[in-house]
C-alpha positions as CSV (number, residue, x, y, z in Angstrom):
1,M,18.6,-15.1,93.5
2,A,16.4,-14.7,90.4
3,P,17.8,-12.8,87.4
4,T,16.5,-9.3,87.1
5,R,14.6,-8.3,84.0
6,N,14.7,-4.9,82.4
7,Q,12.1,-2.4,83.4
8,P,9.3,-1.8,80.9
9,G,10.5,0.9,78.5
10,Q,14.2,0.0,78.8
11,S,15.9,-1.5,75.8
12,T,19.0,-3.5,75.6
13,P,22.1,-1.7,74.3
14,I,22.1,-3.6,71.1
15,L,18.4,-2.9,70.4
16,R,19.0,0.8,71.1
17,A,22.0,0.8,68.8
18,I,20.0,-0.8,66.0
19,I,17.2,1.8,66.5
20,E,19.6,4.7,66.4
21,I,21.4,3.5,63.4
22,A,18.1,2.9,61.5
23,F,17.0,6.4,62.4
24,I,20.2,7.9,61.1
25,C,19.7,5.9,57.9
26,F,16.1,7.2,57.7
27,L,17.3,10.8,58.0
28,F,20.0,10.2,55.3
29,Y,17.5,8.7,52.8
30,S,14.8,11.4,53.5
31,N,17.4,14.1,52.9
32,L,18.6,12.3,49.8
33,L,15.1,11.9,48.5
34,M,14.2,15.5,49.1
35,G,17.3,16.6,47.2
36,E,16.8,14.2,44.3
37,F,13.1,15.1,44.0
38,T,13.9,18.8,44.0
39,H,16.8,18.4,41.6
40,A,15.1,16.0,39.2
41,N,11.8,17.8,39.2
42,G,11.4,17.9,35.4
43,E,9.0,16.7,32.8
44,G,8.2,13.0,33.3
45,K,10.2,12.8,36.6
46,D,8.0,12.2,39.6
47,L,8.3,10.9,43.1
48,V,8.6,7.3,41.9
49,F,11.5,8.2,39.7
50,A,13.3,9.9,42.5
51,I,12.7,6.9,44.8
52,K,14.0,4.5,42.2
53,D,17.1,6.7,41.7
54,I,18.2,6.9,45.3
55,F,17.9,3.3,46.3
56,S,21.2,1.8,45.2
57,L,24.0,-0.3,46.8
58,T,26.3,2.7,46.9
59,N,23.8,4.9,48.8
60,L,23.1,2.0,51.2
61,L,26.8,1.6,52.0
62,I,27.1,5.4,52.5
63,A,24.1,5.5,54.8
64,V,25.2,2.5,56.9
65,I,28.8,3.8,57.2
66,A,27.6,7.3,58.1
67,A,25.1,5.9,60.6
68,L,27.8,3.8,62.3
69,I,30.1,6.8,62.5
70,G,27.3,9.0,63.8
71,Y,26.3,6.4,66.4
72,V,29.9,6.0,67.7
73,V,30.3,9.8,67.9
74,F,27.0,10.3,69.8
75,E,27.6,7.4,72.1
76,Y,31.0,8.8,72.9
77,L,29.5,12.3,73.6
78,R,26.7,10.7,75.6
79,N,29.2,8.9,77.9
80,K,31.6,11.9,78.0
81,L,29.0,14.4,79.1
């Protein structure tokens, strides 16, 4: 018996988890960028300044931890319902 392959359009659970975690990180950074750009919108402070200000190791750790927690919660709810 030949091994079955995934249907086109289906992704492996690991790939789906990576995509969902990356999307949550994207939402985190876009929200952070909007807040930083709005807060720091002063003289000499532009979009490049805001981007440089939000990309730090601390923000990356917060984004990854929040994304992992969000993924676990949504996966639990997806399986529960």
